[in-house]
MIVODREN-416062 format. One record per atom (N, C-alpha, C): residue number from 1; atom name; z, x, y. Coordinates in nm, 3 decimals, always signed. Example, Ala and Ser with C-alpha at 12.3 -4.5 7.8 and 13.67 -1.06 7.14 Angstrom:
! residues 2
R / num / atomo / w / u / v
R / 1 / N / +0.780 / +1.319 / -0.569
R / 1 / CA / +0.780 / +1.230 / -0.450
R / 1 / C / +0.780 / +1.320 / -0.330
R / 2 / N / +0.708 / +1.285 / -0.225
R / 2 / CA / +0.714 / +1.367 / -0.106
R / 2 / C / +0.787 / +1.290 / +0.003
//
This chain:
! residues 182
R / num / atomo / w / u / v
R / 1 / N / -6.870 / -0.817 / -4.219
R / 1 / CA / -6.742 / -0.883 / -4.158
R / 1 / C / -6.684 / -0.821 / -3.991
R / 2 / N / -6.656 / -0.810 / -3.923
R / 2 / CA / -6.569 / -0.776 / -3.810
R / 2 / C / -6.443 / -0.817 / -3.815
R / 3 / N / -6.357 / -0.729 / -3.771
R / 3 / CA / -6.219 / -0.708 / -3.762
R / 3 / C / -6.172 / -0.794 / -3.614
R / 4 / N / -6.083 / -0.861 / -3.636
R / 4 / CA / -6.041 / -0.959 / -3.558
R / 4 / C / -5.975 / -0.891 / -3.434
R / 5 / N / -5.900 / -0.749 / -3.457
R / 5 / CA / -5.826 / -0.724 / -3.369
R / 5 / C / -5.867 / -0.567 / -3.387
R / 6 / N / -5.818 / -0.481 / -3.282
R / 6 / CA / -5.898 / -0.340 / -3.271
R / 6 / C / -5.780 / -0.273 / -3.251
R / 7 / N / -5.744 / -0.131 / -3.299
R / 7 / CA / -5.624 / -0.066 / -3.269
R / 7 / C / -5.642 / +0.036 / -3.168
R / 8 / N / -5.536 / +0.075 / -3.095
R / 8 / CA / -5.559 / +0.170 / -3.000
R / 8 / C / -5.556 / +0.302 / -3.028
R / 9 / N / -5.536 / +0.332 / -3.173
R / 9 / CA / -5.537 / +0.472 / -3.208
R / 9 / C / -5.690 / +0.533 / -3.241
R / 10 / N / -5.777 / +0.495 / -3.205
R / 10 / CA / -5.914 / +0.538 / -3.209
R / 10 / C / -5.969 / +0.662 / -3.119
R / 11 / N / -6.011 / +0.765 / -3.146
R / 11 / CA / -6.100 / +0.843 / -3.049
R / 11 / C / -5.993 / +0.885 / -2.943
R / 12 / N / -6.062 / +0.940 / -2.849
R / 12 / CA / -5.942 / +1.024 / -2.760
R / 12 / C / -6.015 / +0.951 / -2.627
R / 13 / N / -5.929 / +0.960 / -2.521
R / 13 / CA / -5.804 / +0.982 / -2.547
R / 13 / C / -5.747 / +0.858 / -2.588
R / 14 / N / -5.618 / +0.901 / -2.622
R / 14 / CA / -5.482 / +0.790 / -2.714
R / 14 / C / -5.477 / +0.697 / -2.615
R / 15 / N / -5.488 / +0.576 / -2.657
R / 15 / CA / -5.458 / +0.445 / -2.554
R / 15 / C / -5.301 / +0.410 / -2.584
R / 16 / N / -5.249 / +0.483 / -2.632
R / 16 / CA / -5.106 / +0.444 / -2.667
R / 16 / C / -5.003 / +0.602 / -2.580
R / 17 / N / -4.880 / +0.547 / -2.572
R / 17 / CA / -4.836 / +0.674 / -2.524
R / 17 / C / -4.786 / +0.743 / -2.612
R / 18 / N / -4.787 / +0.865 / -2.606
R / 18 / CA / -4.713 / +1.005 / -2.701
R / 18 / C / -4.586 / +0.981 / -2.699
R / 19 / N / -4.541 / +0.984 / -2.833
R / 19 / CA / -4.400 / +0.941 / -2.863
R / 19 / C / -4.349 / +0.817 / -2.914
R / 20 / N / -4.457 / +0.704 / -2.851
R / 20 / CA / -4.358 / +0.610 / -2.841
R / 20 / C / -4.336 / +0.509 / -3.009
R / 21 / N / -4.390 / +0.606 / -3.119
R / 21 / CA / -4.370 / +0.546 / -3.250
R / 21 / C / -4.233 / +0.629 / -3.320
R / 22 / N / -4.188 / +0.741 / -3.245
R / 22 / CA / -4.079 / +0.817 / -3.288
R / 22 / C / -3.956 / +0.740 / -3.269
R / 23 / N / -3.847 / +0.739 / -3.399
R / 23 / CA / -3.696 / +0.688 / -3.370
R / 23 / C / -3.620 / +0.831 / -3.318
R / 24 / N / -3.549 / +0.815 / -3.280
R / 24 / CA / -3.430 / +0.890 / -3.247
R / 24 / C / -3.396 / +1.014 / -3.357
R / 25 / N / -3.383 / +1.119 / -3.349
R / 25 / CA / -3.341 / +1.197 / -3.460
R / 25 / C / -3.180 / +1.197 / -3.455
R / 26 / N / -3.130 / +1.206 / -3.547
R / 26 / CA / -2.996 / +1.247 / -3.574
R / 26 / C / -2.944 / +1.337 / -3.524
R / 27 / N / -2.859 / +1.366 / -3.422
R / 27 / CA / -2.806 / +1.501 / -3.387
R / 27 / C / -2.687 / +1.536 / -3.479
R / 28 / N / -2.677 / +1.622 / -3.540
R / 28 / CA / -2.534 / +1.668 / -3.617
R / 28 / C / -2.438 / +1.737 / -3.503
R / 29 / N / -2.320 / +1.710 / -3.494
R / 29 / CA / -2.236 / +1.757 / -3.382
R / 29 / C / -2.128 / +1.855 / -3.467
R / 30 / N / -2.074 / +1.948 / -3.383
R / 30 / CA / -1.999 / +2.027 / -3.443
R / 30 / C / -1.878 / +1.972 / -3.511
R / 31 / N / -1.860 / +2.030 / -3.644
R / 31 / CA / -1.753 / +2.019 / -3.700
R / 31 / C / -1.597 / +2.085 / -3.683
R / 32 / N / -1.588 / +2.140 / -3.546
R / 32 / CA / -1.448 / +2.143 / -3.553
R / 32 / C / -1.417 / +1.998 / -3.460
R / 33 / N / -1.260 / +1.994 / -3.472
R / 33 / CA / -1.220 / +1.832 / -3.432
R / 33 / C / -1.214 / +1.881 / -3.254
R / 34 / N / -1.241 / +1.749 / -3.224
R / 34 / CA / -1.261 / +1.745 / -3.035
R / 34 / C / -1.346 / +1.810 / -2.978
R / 35 / N / -1.480 / +1.892 / -3.060
R / 35 / CA / -1.568 / +1.914 / -2.997
R / 35 / C / -1.715 / +1.818 / -2.980
R / 36 / N / -1.749 / +1.818 / -2.872
R / 36 / CA / -1.882 / +1.755 / -2.854
R / 36 / C / -1.984 / +1.848 / -2.836
R / 37 / N / -2.007 / +1.926 / -2.861
R / 37 / CA / -2.146 / +2.005 / -2.879
R / 37 / C / -2.210 / +1.999 / -2.991
R / 38 / N / -2.370 / +1.988 / -2.971
R / 38 / CA / -2.434 / +1.979 / -3.103
R / 38 / C / -2.351 / +2.115 / -3.216
R / 39 / N / -2.393 / +2.067 / -3.358
R / 39 / CA / -2.329 / +2.200 / -3.424
R / 39 / C / -2.465 / +2.251 / -3.498
R / 40 / N / -2.519 / +2.376 / -3.442
R / 40 / CA / -2.631 / +2.404 / -3.513
R / 40 / C / -2.629 / +2.544 / -3.568
R / 41 / N / -2.483 / +2.587 / -3.573
R / 41 / CA / -2.484 / +2.702 / -3.685
R / 41 / C / -2.401 / +2.691 / -3.773
R / 42 / N / -2.497 / +2.692 / -3.848
R / 42 / CA / -2.444 / +2.695 / -4.030
R / 42 / C / -2.322 / +2.781 / -4.075
R / 43 / N / -2.212 / +2.756 / -4.126
R / 43 / CA / -2.108 / +2.885 / -4.171
R / 43 / C / -2.075 / +2.849 / -4.293
R / 44 / N / -2.077 / +2.915 / -4.367
R / 44 / CA / -1.969 / +2.899 / -4.515
R / 44 / C / -1.886 / +2.848 / -4.515
R / 45 / N / -1.808 / +2.731 / -4.592
R / 45 / CA / -1.681 / +2.683 / -4.605
R / 45 / C / -1.595 / +2.803 / -4.700
R / 46 / N / -1.643 / +2.853 / -4.789
R / 46 / CA / -1.569 / +2.961 / -4.873
R / 46 / C / -1.679 / +3.067 / -4.911
R / 47 / N / -1.620 / +3.197 / -4.937
R / 47 / CA / -1.728 / +3.280 / -5.023
R / 47 / C / -1.801 / +3.253 / -5.146
R / 48 / N / -1.941 / +3.226 / -5.157
R / 48 / CA / -2.003 / +3.223 / -5.274
R / 48 / C / -2.009 / +3.069 / -5.272
R / 49 / N / -1.971 / +2.990 / -5.170
R / 49 / CA / -2.012 / +2.833 / -5.192
R / 49 / C / -2.124 / +2.807 / -5.139
R / 50 / N / -2.188 / +2.718 / -5.146
R / 50 / CA / -2.286 / +2.654 / -5.088
R / 50 / C / -2.283 / +2.554 / -4.950
R / 51 / N / -2.145 / +2.498 / -4.940
R / 51 / CA / -2.117 / +2.399 / -4.887
R / 51 / C / -2.057 / +2.496 / -4.732
R / 52 / N / -2.159 / +2.398 / -4.624
R / 52 / CA / -2.132 / +2.487 / -4.490
R / 52 / C / -2.055 / +2.409 / -4.370
R / 53 / N / -1.992 / +2.449 / -4.290
R / 53 / CA / -1.932 / +2.411 / -4.169
R / 53 / C / -2.051 / +2.429 / -4.095
R / 54 / N / -2.042 / +2.336 / -4.017
R / 54 / CA / -2.194 / +2.352 / -3.860
R / 54 / C / -2.111 / +2.332 / -3.772
R / 55 / N / -2.123 / +2.447 / -3.673
R / 55 / CA / -2.040 / +2.451 / -3.543
R / 55 / C / -2.149 / +2.513 / -3.428
R / 56 / N / -2.100 / +2.474 / -3.348
R / 56 / CA / -2.165 / +2.491 / -3.200
R / 56 / C / -2.155 / +2.663 / -3.157
R / 57 / N / -2.212 / +2.698 / -3.104
R / 57 / CA / -2.234 / +2.881 / -3.072
R / 57 / C / -2.099 / +2.935 / -3.067
R / 58 / N / -2.014 / +2.867 / -2.978
R / 58 / CA / -1.890 / +2.924 / -2.921
R / 58 / C / -1.774 / +2.900 / -3.076
R / 59 / N / -1.797 / +2.781 / -3.140
R / 59 / CA / -1.675 / +2.774 / -3.222
R / 59 / C / -1.716 / +2.879 / -3.358
R / 60 / N / -1.866 / +2.880 / -3.369
R / 60 / CA / -1.953 / +2.950 / -3.451
R / 60 / C / -1.890 / +3.126 / -3.454
R / 61 / N / -1.871 / +3.141 / -3.338
R / 61 / CA / -1.854 / +3.297 / -3.295
R / 61 / C / -1.704 / +3.324 / -3.340
R / 62 / N / -1.618 / +3.235 / -3.292
R / 62 / CA / -1.470 / +3.233 / -3.309
R / 62 / C / -1.449 / +3.242 / -3.485
R / 63 / N / -1.517 / +3.145 / -3.535
R / 63 / CA / -1.460 / +3.121 / -3.694
R / 63 / C / -1.558 / +3.268 / -3.778
R / 64 / N / -1.650 / +3.316 / -3.692
R / 64 / CA / -1.735 / +3.439 / -3.800
R / 64 / C / -1.603 / +3.589 / -3.737
R / 65 / N / -1.551 / +3.571 / -3.643
R / 65 / CA / -1.469 / +3.680 / -3.579
R / 65 / C / -1.342 / +3.745 / -3.707
R / 66 / N / -1.285 / +3.616 / -3.787
R / 66 / CA / -1.214 / +3.629 / -3.904
R / 66 / C / -1.282 / +3.613 / -4.038
R / 67 / N / -1.409 / +3.622 / -4.023
R / 67 / CA / -1.443 / +3.600 / -4.187
R / 67 / C / -1.493 / +3.718 / -4.220
R / 68 / N / -1.444 / +3.757 / -4.384
R / 68 / CA / -1.457 / +3.868 / -4.417
R / 68 / C / -1.559 / +3.829 / -4.544
R / 69 / N / -1.671 / +3.851 / -4.568
R / 69 / CA / -1.811 / +3.832 / -4.622
R / 69 / C / -1.720 / +3.914 / -4.777
R / 70 / N / -1.691 / +4.011 / -4.799
R / 70 / CA / -1.662 / +4.050 / -4.925
R / 70 / C / -1.525 / +4.082 / -4.956
R / 71 / N / -1.446 / +3.984 / -4.915
R / 71 / CA / -1.300 / +3.897 / -4.951
R / 71 / C / -1.284 / +3.874 / -5.122
R / 72 / N / -1.215 / +3.936 / -5.200
R / 72 / CA / -1.197 / +3.875 / -5.320
R / 72 / C / -1.286 / +4.002 / -5.435
R / 73 / N / -1.358 / +4.076 / -5.374
R / 73 / CA / -1.436 / +4.196 / -5.461
R / 73 / C / -1.390 / +4.293 / -5.453
R / 74 / N / -1.390 / +4.370 / -5.519
R / 74 / CA / -1.351 / +4.497 / -5.564
R / 74 / C / -1.458 / +4.612 / -5.454
R / 75 / N / -1.417 / +4.751 / -5.464
R / 75 / CA / -1.523 / +4.815 / -5.368
R / 75 / C / -1.691 / +4.833 / -5.444
R / 76 / N / -1.726 / +4.811 / -5.601
R / 76 / CA / -1.831 / +4.832 / -5.648
R / 76 / C / -1.893 / +4.716 / -5.644
R / 77 / N / -1.876 / +4.602 / -5.647
R / 77 / CA / -1.920 / +4.469 / -5.619
R / 77 / C / -1.966 / +4.443 / -5.471
R / 78 / N / -1.854 / +4.455 / -5.380
R / 78 / CA / -1.906 / +4.480 / -5.241
R / 78 / C / -1.996 / +4.559 / -5.227
R / 79 / N / -2.011 / +4.686 / -5.275
R / 79 / CA / -2.117 / +4.768 / -5.258
R / 79 / C / -2.273 / +4.710 / -5.290
R / 80 / N / -2.235 / +4.660 / -5.438
R / 80 / CA / -2.338 / +4.585 / -5.503
R / 80 / C / -2.404 / +4.464 / -5.412
R / 81 / N / -2.309 / +4.405 / -5.357
R / 81 / CA / -2.388 / +4.261 / -5.269
R / 81 / C / -2.424 / +4.342 / -5.161
R / 82 / N / -2.362 / +4.432 / -5.088
R / 82 / CA / -2.430 / +4.473 / -4.939
R / 82 / C / -2.582 / +4.525 / -4.978
R / 83 / N / -2.580 / +4.628 / -5.081
R / 83 / CA / -2.704 / +4.635 / -5.094
R / 83 / C / -2.810 / +4.526 / -5.149
R / 84 / N / -2.797 / +4.444 / -5.223
R / 84 / CA / -2.906 / +4.328 / -5.222
R / 84 / C / -2.931 / +4.262 / -5.105
R / 85 / N / -2.798 / +4.275 / -5.016
R / 85 / CA / -2.858 / +4.208 / -4.879
R / 85 / C / -2.931 / +4.256 / -4.814
R / 86 / N / -2.898 / +4.408 / -4.813
R / 86 / CA / -2.994 / +4.484 / -4.733
R / 86 / C / -3.139 / +4.495 / -4.760
R / 87 / N / -3.164 / +4.472 / -4.898
R / 87 / CA / -3.315 / +4.479 / -4.991
R / 87 / C / -3.363 / +4.294 / -4.901
R / 88 / N / -3.298 / +4.197 / -4.933
R / 88 / CA / -3.322 / +4.095 / -4.883
R / 88 / C / -3.352 / +4.114 / -4.705
R / 89 / N / -3.281 / +4.164 / -4.656
R / 89 / CA / -3.313 / +4.171 / -4.510
R / 89 / C / -3.420 / +4.284 / -4.452
R / 90 / N / -3.451 / +4.326 / -4.559
R / 90 / CA / -3.560 / +4.472 / -4.469
R / 90 / C / -3.671 / +4.409 / -4.385
R / 91 / N / -3.690 / +4.333 / -4.381
R / 91 / CA / -3.783 / +4.242 / -4.307
R / 91 / C / -3.728 / +4.257 / -4.151
R / 92 / N / -3.597 / +4.215 / -4.167
R / 92 / CA / -3.534 / +4.227 / -3.993
R / 92 / C / -3.499 / +4.366 / -3.962
R / 93 / N / -3.451 / +4.442 / -4.090
R / 93 / CA / -3.412 / +4.577 / -4.022
R / 93 / C / -3.548 / +4.632 / -3.962
R / 94 / N / -3.697 / +4.625 / -4.059
R / 94 / CA / -3.798 / +4.672 / -4.016
R / 94 / C / -3.816 / +4.611 / -3.870
R / 95 / N / -3.795 / +4.503 / -3.827
R / 95 / CA / -3.838 / +4.439 / -3.676
R / 95 / C / -3.738 / +4.510 / -3.575
R / 96 / N / -3.644 / +4.531 / -3.599
R / 96 / CA / -3.533 / +4.609 / -3.511
R / 96 / C / -3.570 / +4.748 / -3.490
R / 97 / N / -3.655 / +4.834 / -3.592
R / 97 / CA / -3.687 / +4.953 / -3.599
R / 97 / C / -3.805 / +4.934 / -3.505
R / 98 / N / -3.923 / +4.865 / -3.504
R / 98 / CA / -4.018 / +4.862 / -3.421
R / 98 / C / -3.971 / +4.798 / -3.278
R / 99 / N / -3.858 / +4.752 / -3.272
R / 99 / CA / -3.802 / +4.680 / -3.137
R / 99 / C / -3.888 / +4.550 / -3.103
R / 100 / N / -3.920 / +4.514 / -3.196
R / 100 / CA / -3.957 / +4.360 / -3.190
R / 100 / C / -3.871 / +4.275 / -3.089
R / 101 / N / -3.761 / +4.267 / -3.136
R / 101 / CA / -3.667 / +4.156 / -3.110
R / 101 / C / -3.546 / +4.200 / -3.053
R / 102 / N / -3.567 / +4.298 / -2.921
R / 102 / CA / -3.441 / +4.340 / -2.859
R / 102 / C / -3.450 / +4.306 / -2.706
R / 103 / N / -3.340 / +4.350 / -2.639
R / 103 / CA / -3.334 / +4.283 / -2.489
R / 103 / C / -3.383 / +4.417 / -2.440
R / 104 / N / -3.385 / +4.412 / -2.309
R / 104 / CA / -3.434 / +4.553 / -2.253
R / 104 / C / -3.615 / +4.553 / -2.193
R / 105 / N / -3.646 / +4.686 / -2.211
R / 105 / CA / -3.789 / +4.717 / -2.183
R / 105 / C / -3.874 / +4.666 / -2.238
R / 106 / N / -3.817 / +4.693 / -2.425
R / 106 / CA / -3.889 / +4.677 / -2.525
R / 106 / C / -3.896 / +4.777 / -2.626
R / 107 / N / -3.833 / +4.903 / -2.590
R / 107 / CA / -3.811 / +5.003 / -2.660
R / 107 / C / -3.685 / +5.055 / -2.657
R / 108 / N / -3.577 / +5.018 / -2.567
R / 108 / CA / -3.426 / +5.045 / -2.559
R / 108 / C / -3.359 / +4.887 / -2.541
R / 109 / N / -3.252 / +4.911 / -2.573
R / 109 / CA / -3.156 / +4.801 / -2.594
R / 109 / C / -3.132 / +4.792 / -2.424
R / 110 / N / -3.059 / +4.658 / -2.390
R / 110 / CA / -2.991 / +4.627 / -2.259
R / 110 / C / -2.879 / +4.739 / -2.225
R / 111 / N / -2.790 / +4.771 / -2.341
R / 111 / CA / -2.668 / +4.894 / -2.327
R / 111 / C / -2.768 / +5.003 / -2.281
R / 112 / N / -2.853 / +5.058 / -2.362
R / 112 / CA / -2.941 / +5.191 / -2.329
R / 112 / C / -2.974 / +5.173 / -2.192
R / 113 / N / -3.010 / +5.052 / -2.139
R / 113 / CA / -3.105 / +5.066 / -2.014
R / 113 / C / -3.003 / +5.091 / -1.919
R / 114 / N / -2.844 / +5.038 / -1.952
R / 114 / CA / -2.748 / +5.052 / -1.856
R / 114 / C / -2.706 / +5.183 / -1.828
R / 115 / N / -2.694 / +5.283 / -1.925
R / 115 / CA / -2.654 / +5.352 / -1.972
R / 115 / C / -2.729 / +5.476 / -1.864
R / 116 / N / -2.868 / +5.461 / -1.863
R / 116 / CA / -2.955 / +5.537 / -1.813
R / 116 / C / -2.976 / +5.480 / -1.655
R / 117 / N / -2.921 / +5.408 / -1.624
R / 117 / CA / -2.896 / +5.408 / -1.478
R / 117 / C / -2.803 / +5.473 / -1.427
R / 118 / N / -2.650 / +5.407 / -1.516
R / 118 / CA / -2.578 / +5.559 / -1.498
R / 118 / C / -2.586 / +5.654 / -1.465
R / 119 / N / -2.676 / +5.735 / -1.564
R / 119 / CA / -2.741 / +5.847 / -1.535
R / 119 / C / -2.836 / +5.927 / -1.450
R / 120 / N / -2.832 / +5.815 / -1.375
R / 120 / CA / -3.010 / +5.774 / -1.314
R / 120 / C / -3.105 / +5.846 / -1.356
R / 121 / N / -3.166 / +5.784 / -1.447
R / 121 / CA / -3.293 / +5.834 / -1.521
R / 121 / C / -3.382 / +5.749 / -1.526
R / 122 / N / -3.496 / +5.758 / -1.541
R / 122 / CA / -3.611 / +5.658 / -1.568
R / 122 / C / -3.618 / +5.621 / -1.704
R / 123 / N / -3.668 / +5.431 / -1.761
R / 123 / CA / -3.657 / +5.386 / -1.872
R / 123 / C / -3.722 / +5.496 / -1.957
R / 124 / N / -3.785 / +5.591 / -1.955
R / 124 / CA / -3.868 / +5.655 / -2.061
R / 124 / C / -3.828 / +5.787 / -2.072
R / 125 / N / -3.702 / +5.827 / -2.023
R / 125 / CA / -3.673 / +5.934 / -2.034
R / 125 / C / -3.609 / +5.990 / -2.177
R / 126 / N / -3.671 / +6.135 / -2.236
R / 126 / CA / -3.645 / +6.146 / -2.393
R / 126 / C / -3.472 / +6.202 / -2.373
R / 127 / N / -3.405 / +6.228 / -2.528
R / 127 / CA / -3.266 / +6.284 / -2.505
R / 127 / C / -3.272 / +6.416 / -2.441
R / 128 / N / -3.324 / +6.501 / -2.482
R / 128 / CA / -3.332 / +6.619 / -2.383
R / 128 / C / -3.315 / +6.594 / -2.240
R / 129 / N / -3.394 / +6.501 / -2.161
R / 129 / CA / -3.332 / +6.502 / -2.012
R / 129 / C / -3.180 / +6.413 / -1.990
R / 130 / N / -3.174 / +6.336 / -2.090
R / 130 / CA / -3.056 / +6.235 / -2.108
R / 130 / C / -2.917 / +6.371 / -2.097
R / 131 / N / -2.949 / +6.454 / -2.187
R / 131 / CA / -2.847 / +6.573 / -2.208
R / 131 / C / -2.830 / +6.657 / -2.079
R / 132 / N / -2.940 / +6.648 / -2.029
R / 132 / CA / -2.944 / +6.785 / -1.910
R / 132 / C / -2.882 / +6.708 / -1.780
R / 133 / N / -2.928 / +6.581 / -1.761
R / 133 / CA / -2.826 / +6.499 / -1.669
R / 133 / C / -2.690 / +6.430 / -1.713
R / 134 / N / -2.697 / +6.453 / -1.819
R / 134 / CA / -2.527 / +6.426 / -1.839
R / 134 / C / -2.414 / +6.572 / -1.804
R / 135 / N / -2.521 / +6.686 / -1.860
R / 135 / CA / -2.414 / +6.773 / -1.827
R / 135 / C / -2.377 / +6.810 / -1.675
R / 136 / N / -2.497 / +6.792 / -1.619
R / 136 / CA / -2.527 / +6.825 / -1.454
R / 136 / C / -2.401 / +6.766 / -1.383
R / 137 / N / -2.433 / +6.620 / -1.401
R / 137 / CA / -2.348 / +6.515 / -1.364
R / 137 / C / -2.188 / +6.542 / -1.391
R / 138 / N / -2.182 / +6.579 / -1.527
R / 138 / CA / -2.054 / +6.583 / -1.589
R / 138 / C / -1.946 / +6.677 / -1.501
R / 139 / N / -2.026 / +6.796 / -1.523
R / 139 / CA / -1.980 / +6.912 / -1.436
R / 139 / C / -1.909 / +6.916 / -1.303
R / 140 / N / -1.972 / +6.804 / -1.226
R / 140 / CA / -1.932 / +6.787 / -1.097
R / 140 / C / -1.793 / +6.684 / -1.096
R / 141 / N / -1.787 / +6.597 / -1.182
R / 141 / CA / -1.655 / +6.524 / -1.179
R / 141 / C / -1.547 / +6.545 / -1.287
R / 142 / N / -1.583 / +6.638 / -1.352
R / 142 / CA / -1.491 / +6.673 / -1.452
R / 142 / C / -1.360 / +6.691 / -1.457
R / 143 / N / -1.245 / +6.643 / -1.516
R / 143 / CA / -1.120 / +6.647 / -1.472
R / 143 / C / -1.066 / +6.762 / -1.457
R / 144 / N / -1.099 / +6.892 / -1.526
R / 144 / CA / -1.059 / +7.023 / -1.492
R / 144 / C / -1.109 / +7.083 / -1.376
R / 145 / N / -1.214 / +7.060 / -1.332
R / 145 / CA / -1.298 / +7.072 / -1.212
R / 145 / C / -1.214 / +7.032 / -1.058
R / 146 / N / -1.196 / +6.874 / -1.124
R / 146 / CA / -1.137 / +6.775 / -0.998
R / 146 / C / -1.000 / +6.710 / -1.050
R / 147 / N / -0.868 / +6.839 / -1.056
R / 147 / CA / -0.775 / +6.760 / -1.117
R / 147 / C / -0.705 / +6.675 / -1.002
R / 148 / N / -0.661 / +6.561 / -1.088
R / 148 / CA / -0.566 / +6.457 / -0.970
R / 148 / C / -0.665 / +6.362 / -0.910
R / 149 / N / -0.769 / +6.370 / -0.914
R / 149 / CA / -0.903 / +6.272 / -0.875
R / 149 / C / -0.934 / +6.190 / -0.922
R / 150 / N / -0.850 / +6.055 / -0.902
R / 150 / CA / -0.896 / +5.893 / -1.023
R / 150 / C / -1.018 / +5.855 / -1.021
R / 151 / N / -1.097 / +5.868 / -0.883
R / 151 / CA / -1.246 / +5.860 / -0.844
R / 151 / C / -1.316 / +5.934 / -0.977
R / 152 / N / -1.307 / +6.070 / -0.963
R / 152 / CA / -1.368 / +6.180 / -1.050
R / 152 / C / -1.337 / +6.134 / -1.186
R / 153 / N / -1.214 / +6.103 / -1.214
R / 153 / CA / -1.228 / +6.075 / -1.372
R / 153 / C / -1.252 / +5.951 / -1.405
R / 154 / N / -1.271 / +5.838 / -1.333
R / 154 / CA / -1.336 / +5.724 / -1.352
R / 154 / C / -1.494 / +5.705 / -1.393
R / 155 / N / -1.547 / +5.804 / -1.277
R / 155 / CA / -1.681 / +5.866 / -1.280
R / 155 / C / -1.751 / +5.915 / -1.446
R / 156 / N / -1.644 / +6.035 / -1.454
R / 156 / CA / -1.634 / +6.105 / -1.601
R / 156 / C / -1.648 / +5.990 / -1.707
R / 157 / N / -1.557 / +5.940 / -1.700
R / 157 / CA / -1.525 / +5.843 / -1.796
R / 157 / C / -1.664 / +5.734 / -1.814
R / 158 / N / -1.736 / +5.692 / -1.704
R / 158 / CA / -1.878 / +5.613 / -1.686
R / 158 / C / -1.996 / +5.696 / -1.775
R / 159 / N / -1.939 / +5.809 / -1.732
R / 159 / CA / -2.095 / +5.921 / -1.755
R / 159 / C / -2.058 / +5.949 / -1.933
R / 160 / N / -1.913 / +5.930 / -1.985
R / 160 / CA / -1.908 / +6.005 / -2.107
R / 160 / C / -1.983 / +5.868 / -2.194
R / 161 / N / -1.917 / +5.735 / -2.155
R / 161 / CA / -1.974 / +5.616 / -2.256
R / 161 / C / -2.098 / +5.599 / -2.195
R / 162 / N / -2.181 / +5.649 / -2.128
R / 162 / CA / -2.324 / +5.646 / -2.113
R / 162 / C / -2.413 / +5.734 / -2.203
R / 163 / N / -2.326 / +5.829 / -2.228
R / 163 / CA / -2.405 / +5.955 / -2.294
R / 163 / C / -2.349 / +5.911 / -2.430
R / 164 / N / -2.259 / +5.858 / -2.447
R / 164 / CA / -2.229 / +5.798 / -2.624
R / 164 / C / -2.334 / +5.705 / -2.672
R / 165 / N / -2.346 / +5.629 / -2.559
R / 165 / CA / -2.452 / +5.472 / -2.587
R / 165 / C / -2.575 / +5.539 / -2.653
R / 166 / N / -2.626 / +5.658 / -2.564
R / 166 / CA / -2.777 / +5.692 / -2.579
R / 166 / C / -2.752 / +5.811 / -2.681
R / 167 / N / -2.661 / +5.857 / -2.729
R / 167 / CA / -2.678 / +5.962 / -2.821
R / 167 / C / -2.645 / +5.879 / -2.964
R / 168 / N / -2.617 / +5.749 / -2.971
R / 168 / CA / -2.573 / +5.676 / -3.081
R / 168 / C / -2.741 / +5.596 / -3.068
R / 169 / N / -2.786 / +5.589 / -3.018
R / 169 / CA / -2.914 / +5.521 / -3.034
R / 169 / C / -2.980 / +5.607 / -3.073
R / 170 / N / -3.007 / +5.745 / -3.014
R / 170 / CA / -3.094 / +5.853 / -3.051
R / 170 / C / -3.075 / +5.858 / -3.211
R / 171 / N / -2.946 / +5.840 / -3.235
R / 171 / CA / -2.908 / +5.901 / -3.356
R / 171 / C / -2.959 / +5.784 / -3.488
R / 172 / N / -2.972 / +5.658 / -3.428
R / 172 / CA / -3.011 / +5.541 / -3.504
R / 172 / C / -3.171 / +5.558 / -3.530
R / 173 / N / -3.223 / +5.592 / -3.407
R / 173 / CA / -3.366 / +5.631 / -3.384
R / 173 / C / -3.414 / +5.723 / -3.499
R / 174 / N / -3.330 / +5.830 / -3.511
R / 174 / CA / -3.384 / +5.917 / -3.596
R / 174 / C / -3.326 / +5.900 / -3.729
R / 175 / N / -3.217 / +5.847 / -3.802
R / 175 / CA / -3.201 / +5.790 / -3.887
R / 175 / C / -3.286 / +5.691 / -3.980
R / 176 / N / -3.339 / +5.628 / -3.885
R / 176 / CA / -3.436 / +5.511 / -3.879
R / 176 / C / -3.563 / +5.543 / -3.972
R / 177 / N / -3.593 / +5.667 / -3.877
R / 177 / CA / -3.725 / +5.710 / -3.919
R / 177 / C / -3.738 / +5.828 / -4.042
R / 178 / N / -3.602 / +5.851 / -4.059
R / 178 / CA / -3.577 / +5.964 / -4.178
R / 178 / C / -3.590 / +5.845 / -4.304
R / 179 / N / -3.567 / +5.727 / -4.282
R / 179 / CA / -3.519 / +5.625 / -4.407
R / 179 / C / -3.696 / +5.554 / -4.415
R / 180 / N / -3.752 / +5.565 / -4.289
R / 180 / CA / -3.929 / +5.528 / -4.342
R / 180 / C / -4.007 / +5.606 / -4.385
R / 181 / N / -3.939 / +5.760 / -4.382
R / 181 / CA / -4.071 / +5.878 / -4.417
R / 181 / C / -4.032 / +5.876 / -4.590
R / 182 / N / -3.868 / +5.874 / -4.650
R / 182 / CA / -3.810 / +5.901 / -4.784
R / 182 / C / -3.877 / +5.793 / -4.868
//
């Protein structure tokens, strides 16, 4: 016995258009009143509550700026919760150490890259080269060497900031290396 009609869903190529059978998906809007952006960032309504607000990126950042995750906990409970959270996020911490998900050239963050530009160093410069370049350049524009020169003072502040960014990054790397060895 043969069929009276034949479907268009057999074989390749498909004889009907892609996505014709799909309905529109509902889009969750930002929970902030008056906002028309999509709300794709969940935020807790209160500590330890499964209920969530859904904000757009801008309102989520605004909401999180005033959020205290450890509100209402004493120091011991806060330390226990922080330890438990760190244990659960060890994969993220590992990816940060391996530099999988950062900006820049893959081994340094964007801030480190800017700091290297201020010191006029290559992206693969080690910390000894950073220290040497910082000392050499800082001696030229130090406020004690050039008193009253506003441009020199501004340049010295830029150099100091760049050095601090790179020093903090080097300490983070050495600390993470120490933690993985232990």
